[in-house]
N, C-alpha and C positions, 0 to 999 in steps of 0.2 A: 651321165654324171661323172665327173672326174673327181677322183679322190686326191686331195692335196697330200703331198709327202710332208712329214714333219720337218721343220727347220732344226737342224742339228748344229749345235756350237760347242767348240771346245775352248775352254778358257783356263787361265792358271787358278789353282787352288790356292788361295791365299788364306792367311789367318782371319781376315775379315769374312771371306766366304764361309769358312768353317763356323765362325761365331754366328753369322746370319742364317746358317742353314743346319745347326747342330742337331735339331730335332730330325730333320730329314736323313742326315748321315746316319744318325743311330738307328732310325726306323729301318732303312735300307740294309744296315748291317746286322739286323736280327736273323738274316738268312745264314749268317756264319755261325757254325757250331762253337759253343763256348765263348761267344763274343763278350768282351768286357770293356770295350773302349768307351771312355767318358770324354768330355770336352778337353780335359787335361791331356789325355792320350793324343786326341787329334791335333792339339796345339803343341805337343812335344817337338823339340828341335831335333833334327837328324841332318847329317851332312848334305847340304844342297837341296834339302827337302822342298823348300818353297819355290825353288827354280825348276823342279823336276816332277811336281805333282800337278794333276789336272782334274777339272771338273767338266762334265758333259751336260748340256742343256737341250731339251727338246721342246720347242715352241716356248722358250723362256723358263721352263721348269727344270730344276736339278734332277737328273735321272741316273747319274752314275759319277764315279770319281775313281781316281788311282793315286796312291800315295807311294812316292819312290824316294830313294836316297842313293847317294854314290858311295859305293864300297871300293876297296882298293883295286879289285879285279872286275867289277861289274856294276850295272845298275840294278839295284834290288827293289822289287815290288814288295812293299809292306802290306798293302791293302788295295784290292780292286773290287768294287761292288757295283753292280747295276740293279736298278729297281726292277723287281720281279716282273712287272707288266712290260718291261722293256727288253727282257731276255730274247735272244735270238734275232735281234735287229741290227747286229753289227757294231754295237756300242763297245762291247768288250774288245773286239778286234781293233777298233779305232784307238782305244786307250793303250793297248799293247803296242800297236804301230807307233804311237807317240813315244812310248818308252824305248822302242828300238831306235827311233830317230835320235832321241836324246842320248842314248848310250853310244851311238856312233859319233855324235857331235863331241862327246867327252873322251873319245878314243878307247872306249870299253869294248871287249870282245864277247860280252855276254850279258844277258838279262836273266836274273835269278828270282825265285819266289818260293814260297812254301805253300803247299796245298794239302787239303785234308785227305789223307790216304783212303778214307772210305767214301769219298764223294765222286762217283764214276762220272757224273755230268761235268764237273769241274776238271777232272783229270782228262776226260776226253776233249774238252775245250782247249786245254793247253797242249795236249799232245797233237791236236789238229793244227796247232800253230808251230809245230816242230819243237816244243819243249820236250826235254828228256828228264826221266827221274834219275837224279845223281846222288841221292842220299836219303837217309830216314832220320826223323827226330820225333820220337814218341808217335803220336797220331798223325804226324804230318810227313810229307816227302818233300825233299829239296828238288826243285825243277830247274833246269838250265836250258837256256836258248842261246846256242853259240851263234854269233853274228859276224859277218865279214866286215872289215872296216870301211 
């Protein structure tokens, strides 16, 4: 018997997708320590956010997303969340790859994000993708991935 691989699709994260899937976004985000985002947070405007943010679907079901914006020197990841049952299946790497692709398109030399300093799984994931810790902000660390143009 052959196991079918799930169909994975990456699509733009739009205000309509956010509104239609807000319960799923909030549920997925409960794995983030101190999470507080509401519909208003998800819909808040940031520089080029709607051009740079993505949703991932497996077999038609939303299973992950990334919210990015353009900063003067980098593309910044504000939020990346993958449904718990989809951890370890390459979806996070897919979303970070998309961020790198967008950063290159914009002529940026880095992708930045903040991660929980006491979350070894998250830090290991980012370090495995060549992010480096470049600063601290309370319980968070600033991580930077330098990219070639």
